C-alpha positions in Angstrom: 55.1 165.8 2.8 56.1 165.6 6.4 57.7 168.2 8.6 61.5 168.5 8.6 62.8 168.1 12.1 65.9 169.9 13.0 67.8 168.4 15.9 69.9 170.4 18.4 73.6 169.5 18.6 74.8 167.6 21.6 76.7 170.2 23.7 79.5 168.9 25.8 79.6 171.8 28.3 77.0 171.9 31.0 75.8 174.3 33.7 78.3 174.3 36.7 81.3 173.3 34.6 84.6 175.2 35.1 85.6 176.7 31.7 88.2 179.0 30.2 87.4 181.6 27.6 89.8 181.0 24.6 88.7 183.8 22.2 87.2 187.3 22.3 87.6 190.2 24.7 87.4 188.0 27.8 90.2 185.6 26.6 92.0 183.8 29.4 89.2 184.3 32.0 88.2 181.1 33.9 84.8 180.9 35.4 81.8 178.7 36.2 79.1 178.2 33.6 75.9 179.9 34.9 73.6 179.1 32.0 73.6 177.1 28.7 71.3 178.1 25.8 71.0 175.0 23.6 69.0 176.8 20.9 71.6 179.5 20.2 74.7 177.4 21.3 75.7 180.1 23.8 76.9 179.9 27.4 77.0 182.5 30.2 80.3 182.4 32.1 80.8 184.0 35.5 83.0 187.1 35.3 83.4 187.0 31.5 82.0 189.2 28.8 80.7 191.9 31.3 78.3 194.4 29.7 76.6 197.5 31.0 72.8 197.3 30.9 70.7 200.4 31.4 67.7 199.5 33.6 64.5 201.3 34.4 63.4 201.6 38.0 61.7 198.4 39.2 61.1 196.5 42.5 64.6 195.0 42.7 66.4 198.2 41.7 64.2 201.2 42.8 66.5 203.9 41.3 67.2 202.1 38.0 70.6 203.0 36.5 73.4 201.1 34.9 73.9 197.4 35.9 77.0 195.3 35.0 76.1 191.8 34.0 77.5 188.8 32.1 76.6 188.4 28.4 76.4 185.0 26.7 79.4 183.8 24.7 79.3 181.3 21.8 80.2 177.8 23.1 83.0 177.5 20.6 84.9 180.3 22.4 85.1 178.4 25.7 87.0 175.3 26.6 86.5 172.9 29.6 89.2 173.1 32.2 90.8 169.7 33.0 90.2 168.8 36.6 93.7 167.2 36.9 96.0 169.7 35.2 93.9 172.9 35.3 94.5 173.5 31.6 91.8 173.8 28.8 90.9 170.4 27.2 88.4 168.9 24.8 85.7 166.5 26.1 84.9 163.0 24.9 82.4 160.4 25.9 83.1 156.8 27.0 81.4 153.9 28.7 82.5 153.4 32.3 82.5 150.1 34.3 78.7 150.3 35.0 78.2 150.6 31.2 77.1 154.2 31.5 78.1 156.9 29.1 80.2 159.5 30.9 82.2 162.6 29.9 86.0 162.3 29.8 88.7 164.9 29.6 90.8 164.2 26.5 94.1 165.5 27.9 94.2 163.5 31.2 91.6 160.8 30.4 89.9 161.6 33.7 86.2 161.2 34.1 84.2 164.4 34.6 81.7 164.4 37.4 
């Protein structure tokens, strides 16, 4: 018997995309994606899901204390912001004129760079 290989799902949101939080405590907040974790299907959004982390004294923070930082959110709770209308949209994939597969906003049909 061979090993069973589990494949990761193809995530449509990438680092640097402008997204809007559509569920949870940070609902309605728009921000840039700082990090995407493919294994856990979570994204870290700038300014959303702020948590207080208690840190010990270290080189960057000599006194230690409480640091506010963004916590990851599940990718299903964020929606890509359409570059044309500025509203949340789904993302599709299409072939362009150079026969390359590109991401496309479903609402406006505009190509995502």
